[in-house]
C-alpha positions in Angstrom: 73.0 89.5 44.5 73.5 92.4 46.8 72.3 90.4 49.8 74.5 87.6 48.9 77.7 89.6 49.0 76.8 91.4 52.0 76.6 87.8 53.8 79.9 87.1 52.7 81.0 90.0 54.3 79.5 89.8 57.5 79.9 86.2 58.1 83.9 86.6 58.3 83.4 89.7 60.7 80.8 87.7 62.9 83.6 84.9 63.0 86.2 86.9 64.1 84.3 88.3 66.7 83.0 85.3 68.3 85.5 82.6 68.0 88.1 83.8 70.2 85.3 84.2 72.9 85.2 80.6 72.7 88.9 80.4 73.7 88.3 83.3 76.0 88.5 80.9 79.6 91.3 79.3 79.0 93.5 82.8 77.9 91.7 84.1 81.0 93.7 81.4 82.8 96.7 81.6 81.5 96.8 85.3 82.2 95.7 84.7 85.8 98.3 82.1 86.3 101.1 84.5 85.1 100.1 87.2 87.3 99.8 84.2 90.2 103.9 83.5 89.5 104.5 86.8 90.0 102.6 87.0 93.3 101.6 84.0 94.8 99.8 85.6 98.0 97.5 87.7 96.0 94.1 86.7 97.3 92.2 88.7 94.5 94.1 86.7 91.8 93.7 83.4 93.7 89.9 83.9 93.7 89.9 84.6 90.0 91.6 81.4 89.3 89.6 79.4 91.5 86.5 80.8 89.9 87.4 80.4 86.5 88.4 76.4 87.2 84.7 76.2 89.1 83.5 77.7 86.1 85.1 74.9 83.8 83.8 72.6 86.5 87.8 71.7 87.4 86.6 71.2 90.9 89.8 69.6 92.2 91.7 72.4 90.8 89.5 75.3 92.0 89.6 73.4 95.6 93.3 73.6 95.2 93.4 77.1 94.9 91.2 77.8 97.5 93.2 75.8 99.8 95.8 78.0 99.3 93.5 81.3 100.3 92.9 79.4 103.7 96.5 79.2 103.9 96.9 82.7 103.7 93.8 83.6 106.4 92.5 80.4 108.0 90.0 82.5 109.4 88.1 84.2 106.3 84.6 83.5 106.0 84.6 83.9 102.5 87.5 81.9 101.5 86.1 79.0 103.7 82.6 79.3 102.0 84.3 79.0 98.8 86.5 75.9 99.4 83.3 74.3 101.1 81.0 75.1 98.6 83.5 73.8 95.6 84.2 70.7 97.7 80.5 70.1 98.1 80.4 70.5 94.4 83.1 68.1 93.5 81.5 65.5 95.8 78.6 65.4 93.4 81.2 63.9 90.9 83.8 62.0 92.6 84.0 58.4 93.1 81.6 57.4 95.8 84.7 56.3 97.8 85.6 59.9 98.0 82.4 61.2 98.7 81.8 60.9 102.5 85.2 62.4 103.5 85.0 65.3 101.1 81.4 65.9 102.1 82.4 66.0 105.6 85.3 68.6 105.0 83.0 70.8 103.1 80.4 70.7 105.7 83.2 71.6 108.3 84.4 74.5 106.3 81.0 75.7 105.7 80.4 75.3 109.2 83.5 77.4 110.3 82.4 80.0 107.7 79.0 80.6 109.1 80.4 80.8 112.9 83.1 83.3 111.6 80.5 85.4 110.3 77.0 85.5 111.3 75.7 87.3 108.5 77.3 85.0 105.7 74.2 84.3 103.9 75.6 81.7 101.3 77.4 79.8 103.7 74.3 79.0 105.8 72.4 78.5 102.5 74.9 75.7 101.4 74.7 74.1 104.8 71.1 74.1 104.6 71.0 72.4 101.4 73.5 69.8 102.5 71.8 69.0 105.5 69.0 68.4 104.4 70.0 66.4 100.9 72.1 64.0 103.2 70.8 61.1 104.6 71.0 61.4 108.4 73.6 58.3 108.6 76.0 60.3 106.3 75.6 63.4 108.4 72.2 65.0 107.3 70.5 66.5 109.9 67.1 68.5 109.6 67.1 70.0 112.8 70.7 71.6 112.3 69.4 72.7 108.6 66.3 74.3 110.2 68.6 76.2 112.7 70.6 77.9 109.7 67.5 78.3 108.0 66.1 80.0 110.7 69.1 82.1 111.4 68.9 83.5 107.6 65.3 85.2 108.7 67.2 87.9 110.8 70.0 88.3 108.3 68.5 90.2 105.6 64.8 90.8 104.6 65.3 89.4 100.9 66.1 86.0 102.4 63.5 86.1 105.4 60.4 84.7 103.1 62.5 81.7 101.7 63.9 80.9 104.8 60.4 80.8 106.6 59.1 78.8 103.5 62.3 76.3 103.6 61.7 76.2 107.6 58.1 75.4 107.6 58.8 72.4 104.7 61.8 71.2 106.7 59.6 70.9 110.1 56.4 69.4 108.1 59.3 66.6 106.7 60.7 66.4 110.3 57.1 65.7 111.6 56.3 63.1 108.7 53.8 65.3 107.3 55.6 65.4 104.0 54.6 69.1 103.0 51.8 67.9 101.0 49.1 70.0 102.2 46.7 67.1 101.7 45.3 67.3 105.3 44.4 63.7 106.5 43.7 63.5 110.1 
């Protein structure tokens, strides 16, 4: 009997703790928006709004706020990476008629990010992914992907081994080896 009573006391407490967390993201966006309305040029808040929308996969709204960052500072490699990466993510769910212009804009933003900051790891990884996944006729380019991948070798130690392995796979695919390791020859 005492176990049943304690469950009835614990259950409402657990519900009171966890149910508000289900609505936390909406409240977070609402509070961020109220801060944004008082200071529309605050990059930190704009980034948080973009991240909140991206977390909800509301890519168009996230892109809208990342574009505001670019208007504030068009040569900020991190802002360009955020915009390009979000555009690339959005291109996976948008209609097929909008994909090509969107992915080309994403590539342009990521290339600019990588060129502005020679040590920006994330923009390079995003470019490697985009350039290897896109067919060549749509703008994919394994040679450029391999260049970005090789540039990662010189940026940081943690990315070195991964960069080398990806570059080797790209090189094998380019030569037609397929990376199967079956020999054959």
